[in-house]
N, C-alpha and C positions, 0 to 999 in steps of 0.2 A: 830755928823755925821749929813751930808751933802748931800741937796736932790740931789744932781746925783748921792748917793750909793742908795736912793732907787729904783733900777734901775724895779723889777714887775711891781711897783705903774704901768707904764707906756705902761701895761696891760693891761686897764681901771679899773672897779672895780664894782662887784655884793650884793648885800645885802641879809646877812645870819643875821636868828637870829638878827637882831636890827643892824645887824654890819657889814661895805661897805668894803667891802674886794678884792685885789689885785687879776684879777683872772689868773694871772700863781704864783699856790700857787705852793706845795711840799706834797710826799708821800715817807709816812715815812713805807714802807713796803720791801724795801734795807734793813735798820738798823737792817740786821740780818745776824744769818749762812744759811750756802747755805741752799738753798728751799723750804727759812724764817720759818726753821727751828733754835732755841739755838744764842750763845753768836754773835755775828759777828769780823770777823778777826780784827779789832783794834774799841773797844770802845771807847774810846778817837777819834776818826777822826769821829763819826760817831756822837760823840756829838759838834765839833765842828762842820760836816754843818747846823745839825741843827740850833746852835746861830747866825752862816754865812747866810745861806737862809732867821732867821731876816730884819740880817745887811742889805739886800737886797733888803726891803722892805717884803717880800714875808710873806703875814698873815691866810692863810690859812692854814691847818695845820694837811691829815689827815694822820692813824693811824689805828686801829683795835685792841679786844683783841688777836687775833688768831697772829698776828704777831708775832713770836718767842718762844710759845705764851710769851705776855707781857711784850718783849725783849724790841721794840717798843715807847710803854708807857711811861714803865721804862727810856726806855735812851730823850727825851725828857723834860720830866719831870728835869730829872739830869742836860738835857740842861741850860733852861732857865728860870723855875720857881724861883718867880714868873713870870705870865708869864705876856708878855706887855699889854696895853690893847686892845690896837687895833690888837690882833693876835686872832684868830680864833684856836681852837682844835677840830677838828672831830675827832671819833672814830667810832665804828661799835661792831655787836655782831650778833655770829647767823652760825655761821660757829662750828665748833670744832678741831682740832689740835690729831693725831696717833700717826707723826714721819714729815720727812721732805716729802711737797712738797703732804702730805693728806689732806684734807680737810671732813670734813661732817658735811651738816647740822643740826642744834636744832634751832628751833625753841621753846619751851617748853617755856609760861609765869613766868614757876616758875627760867627754867635758861637763861629766859634773866634780869631776875628785877635780879640774886646775878651777874651777869659779871658788867651791869649797873654801880652796886656797889662798886665792885670792876676796874671799870675803873673808875670812884672817885675818887676811894683809889690813886689809881698807881700815877694816874695823879699829881694828889696836887687839886683838886677840889669839886666843892659844887655842883657846875651845870654845865650841858654840852653842848656847844653850838651847837653843832650837834650831837648826834647821829641816828648813820646808821644803819638799820636791813643789818643784810650780804648776807644774801640770803632767803629768803623764803624757810620753813618745808615745802613740799610735803605737811607730816606726822601731819600735827597741822592745827587746822582753822588759816585760816588769820587772822580773826576778835581777835583771842585770839595774837597774836602773832601782830598784829602794836597796839591792843587795850590794853597791856600792856604799852610796851613806849607811850602811848596817856596816859594812868592813870603817870607813869615817869613827864609824861609831864607838869602835873597835879600838883602835887608835889613838882614843883620849879627845880626836879632836870635835866632835860634836855629838854633844851635850840627852839628846833627846830628837826624834825624827819627826816633821808632821807631814802632810797633804793639802794637797789644794785641789778645787771644783772634783768630786771625787765621787763617784757614788756606793750606796752602802756594801753594793757587792762590790765593787772595787777600795775600797777600804780592808772589808775580813781576806782580800786576796793581799793584802800587802801586810798581814797581821800577819800571816804563815810566813812571810819573809823575817820579822819585825814589830821590835814594839812599837804602838804607832799611837802617841801622843793627846798631838793634834787634829781639826781638817777644819781648814778656812776653804769656805764653800761661799757665795753669794746669795744674800741671805736680811728679810727689813716686811716693809709694810706693804712693797708692791714687786715685790720679788718672792716667793712661798714655798718656790719648785722640787728647794732642799730641806722642806722639812719629813720627807721620814728617815734626811742624814740627820738632824738633831734630835729629832726621836732616838734613833743609833745610837748617838754617841749618847744619847741622857744616861742609857739602860747601857750605854761600855763602859762611863765613865772618862769619855773621850772630851775635850776641852774644842767645845765647836766656835769656832772665828769667822763674824762674820763677814765680810768687806760688802762695801756701801753701804754702812748701817743706817745712814738716816733715811732712807728717801722715803717717802712715803706719798709720794704725787697727789694724787683726786678728794686724795683725807681731810689737807690741811687745809682745802680751799675753805671760805667762810662759811660759818654752819653746820661743813663736816666732820667725822667724830673723833679725830686728829688736832681741829681747829679749838672743839668745844671742849675737850681735858685739855689743853694744853691749860686756856681762857678758867677752866673750874682752879687751878692749879697752877698761875698767877708763872708759866714757865714757856719756851717754848718749843715748836711742834720737833725740832730735830732733840730737846732733851724727853719729851712724851716716846720720840720711837726711840730710844736708844733706851728708857725708862724699860719699858715692854718689850724687847731683845731682853732685859737682864730680868726681869723679871719672866717670862719661857720658862727657863730650864736653870739650873742652879751651874750646867756645862758652859755656860753663854759668854764669852771672853768681845766683846763688840773694842774694835780699833776703830771708831771715827780718827778721819784724820782733814790734815789745818793748815795752810800757812807763814796763817793770822795769831798771834796769842789772843787777844780778843776771841775768836771763833773758837782759839781752844777753851779757853775758862766758861764758853756758853758750853762746848761738848762736856766737860769735864761736874759740869754742873747740874749732870746728869742724875749723879752715883747718891743726890743728896735727891729724888725725884720717887716718890714711889706712889705707883697707887693699888687701888684699894681690887682686890678680884674683880670684879666688877665691871672696871673699863679695860684687866687685861684681858677677858674673855668678851669682851668687847670688839676689841681692837686683834686679840687674836681671829678672832671670827674672820674681819674685815678680811685683814691679809689673805686668810683664804681665797674669799670669793674675789679677790683681785691680782688674784694666783691664775 
């Protein structure tokens, strides 16, 4: 493999659990059927996507027990196990599934313990580098949820702990129980409601993983801002959306997902797109106006 194939490395790096990973990662939610439920239309193509991501230098692969459920984790193992030393597999638990597009928080310690053990088995790991609480369960004391993950960390079964869909106050409550290294909230050009969380993570050096990162809405319409910037750089709107995220803060770790190799290649190409400061400012203002 030649260095010029490791396109994702051009996005810069961020350290998680002692590993320096390329900031542009891969989200494995789409390696499933409609509604993030069941088998994908083409399981072999999904395996090719994961292998191709690694070929392109992607080192952060994000999944969850609830994607399928279980299907995404299984495909990742089928595709690239034993894992390259520089690849970090991140997974999550805390959402249960009863059908397509149905998600229910469950944060009971015994449930989280079961899911950590099952993810270890499905992924073929002795230790998970990054384990994230998929949602805080309002029916369970927070110290019980994070405390259980801290126990796993002390047992050596997970290296680092992350959160998903949280407020600044919730982050700080969790940090009083355990070290939190990443936060994963929805954030893109059409949804900047987590702006305060992004700013907080930047100040505190916490990795921010934006899910649904390529959404750009009306901004991609002909003559609108994203369309104009994309044409100027001979890029796609999705690449502009990702390049903006990477420029937004050095702790940003976008994880665009897909089940097609061609789309993956396009997404990872965003690592080579450099927006000028004025374009970044214009896009940031547009995102805030769209919120």
